[in-house]
SERO-4910 file (N, C-alpha, C, O; in steps of 0.05 Angstrom, whole numbers):
BEGIN
 pado doro    nc1    nc2    nc3   cac1   cac2   cac3    cc1    cc2    cc3    oc1    oc2    oc3
  Unk    A    400   -145   -139    397   -124   -119    409    -98   -129    397    -76   -124
  Unk    A    431    -99   -144    443    -75   -154    425    -61   -174    424    -37   -177
  Unk    A    410    -77   -189    392    -66   -209    369    -50   -196    361    -29   -206
  Unk    A    359    -60   -174    338    -46   -160    348    -19   -149    334      1   -151
  Unk    A    371    -20   -136    383      5   -125    389     24   -148    385     48   -146
  Unk    A    400     14   -170    405     31   -193    380     44   -204    381     67   -212
  Unk    A    358     29   -205    333     40   -215    323     62   -197    314     83   -206
  Unk    A    325     57   -170    316     77   -151    332    103   -153    322    125   -153
  Unk    A    359     99   -156    376    123   -159    370    138   -185    371    162   -186
  Unk    A    364    123   -207    357    136   -232    331    152   -229    329    175   -239
  Unk    A    312    141   -216    286    155   -212    290    180   -195    280    201   -202
  Unk    A    305    177   -173    309    200   -155    326    221   -169    319    245   -168
  Unk    A    347    213   -183    364    233   -196    351    246   -220    351    270   -223
  Unk    A    341    229   -238    328    240   -262    303    256   -256    299    277   -267
  Unk    A    286    245   -239    262    260   -232    267    286   -217    255    306   -222
  Unk    A    286    284   -199    294    309   -184    306    330   -202    301    354   -199
  Unk    A    322    321   -222    334    339   -241    312    353   -258    312    377   -262
  Unk    A    294    337   -268    272    348   -284    255    367   -267    247    388   -277
  Unk    A    250    359   -243    233    376   -225    247    403   -220    234    423   -220
  Unk    A    273    402   -215    287    427   -209    290    445   -234    290    470   -231
  Unk    A    294    433   -257    298    449   -281    272    460   -292    272    483   -303
  Unk    A    250    446   -289    225    454   -302    203    462   -283    188    481   -289
  Unk    A    200    449   -261    178    455   -243    186    472   -220    172    492   -214
  Unk    A    208    466   -206    217    482   -184    202    478   -159    206    494   -140
  Unk    A    184    459   -157    168    455   -133    180    432   -116    194    415   -127
  Unk    A    175    433    -90    184    410    -74    165    387    -79    141    390    -79
  Unk    A    177    364    -82    161    340    -86    173    318    -70    186    323    -50
  Unk    A    168    293    -78    178    271    -62    207    264    -69    217    244    -58
  Unk    A    221    279    -85    249    273    -92    266    281    -68    263    302    -56
  Unk    A    284    263    -61    300    264    -36    315    290    -33    313    303    -12
  Unk    A    330    298    -52    348    321    -49    333    348    -47    344    368    -38
  Unk    A    307    348    -54    292    373    -51    285    378    -22    277    401    -15
  Unk    A    288    359     -5    280    362     23    304    366     41    301    366     66
  Unk    A    328    368     30    352    370     47    360    399     52    378    404     68
  Unk    A    347    418     40    353    446     44    378    456     31    390    476     40
  Unk    A    386    443     10    410    452     -5    402    474    -24    379    478    -31
  Unk    A    422    489    -33    417    510    -53    411    496    -80    417    472    -84
  Unk    A    398    510    -98    390    499   -123    413    487   -140    411    465   -150
  Unk    A    436    501   -142    458    489   -157    468    463   -144    475    444   -159
  Unk    A    470    462   -118    478    437   -105    458    415   -108    466    391   -111
  Unk    A    433    422   -108    412    402   -113    414    390   -141    411    366   -145
  Unk    A    418    407   -160    420    398   -188    445    381   -191    444    360   -204
  Unk    A    468    389   -180    492    372   -181    487    345   -168    496    325   -178
  Unk    A    474    346   -145    468    321   -131    450    302   -147    454    278   -147
  Unk    A    430    314   -160    413    298   -177    427    285   -200    422    262   -208
  Unk    A    446    301   -212    462    290   -234    479    267   -224    481    246   -238
  Unk    A    491    270   -201    508    249   -190    491    224   -183    501    201   -187
  Unk    A    467    227   -172    450    204   -167    442    190   -193    442    166   -194
  Unk    A    437    206   -214    430    194   -240    453    179   -252    450    157   -262
  Unk    A    477    190   -250    501    176   -260    506    150   -245    512    130   -257
  Unk    A    504    152   -218    508    128   -202    487    106   -208    494     83   -209
  Unk    A    462    114   -213    441     96   -219    446     82   -246    442     58   -249
  Unk    A    454     98   -266    459     86   -292    483     67   -291    483     46   -303
  Unk    A    504     75   -275    527     57   -272    519     31   -259    529     10   -268
  Unk    A    502     31   -240    493      6   -227    476    -10   -246    476    -35   -245
  Unk    A    460      3   -263    443    -12   -282    459    -26   -303    452    -47   -312
  Unk    A    481    -13   -312    496    -25   -334    519    -43   -324    531    -58   -340
  Unk    A    525    -42   -298    547    -58   -287    538    -87   -287    516    -94   -279
  Unk    A    556   -104   -295    551   -133   -296    566   -147   -273    590   -142   -270
  Unk    A    552   -163   -259    564   -178   -238    580   -201   -250    571   -213   -270
  Unk    A    602   -208   -238    617   -231   -248    601   -257   -244    589   -261   -223
  Unk    A    603   -274   -264    588   -299   -262    605   -320   -248    629   -322   -251
  Unk    A    591   -335   -231    604   -356   -217    593   -382   -227    571   -391   -220
  Unk    A    609   -395   -244    601   -421   -255    606   -443   -234    628   -444   -222
  Unk    A    586   -459   -229    589   -480   -209    606   -503   -219    616   -518   -202
  Unk    A    611   -506   -245    627   -527   -255    657   -522   -252    672   -541   -253
  Unk    A    664   -497   -248    693   -491   -245    701   -492   -216    685   -489   -198
  Unk    A    727   -498   -212    738   -495   -186    742   -520   -171    751   -520   -148
***
């Protein structure tokens, strides 16, 4: 489940960042529709991207059924 959320956050953050830096148009990226200023939108996209990458690389602890 964390991997799916991480992937979605990476797509939203990375795509929104690329869109704001190069295209500048409103698209389906979430932060573009909140009415934030451009610097806040870029910072928000970077934070979404970092959170997504963190969720993708985070490893859940394994629960061995033989222990305990």
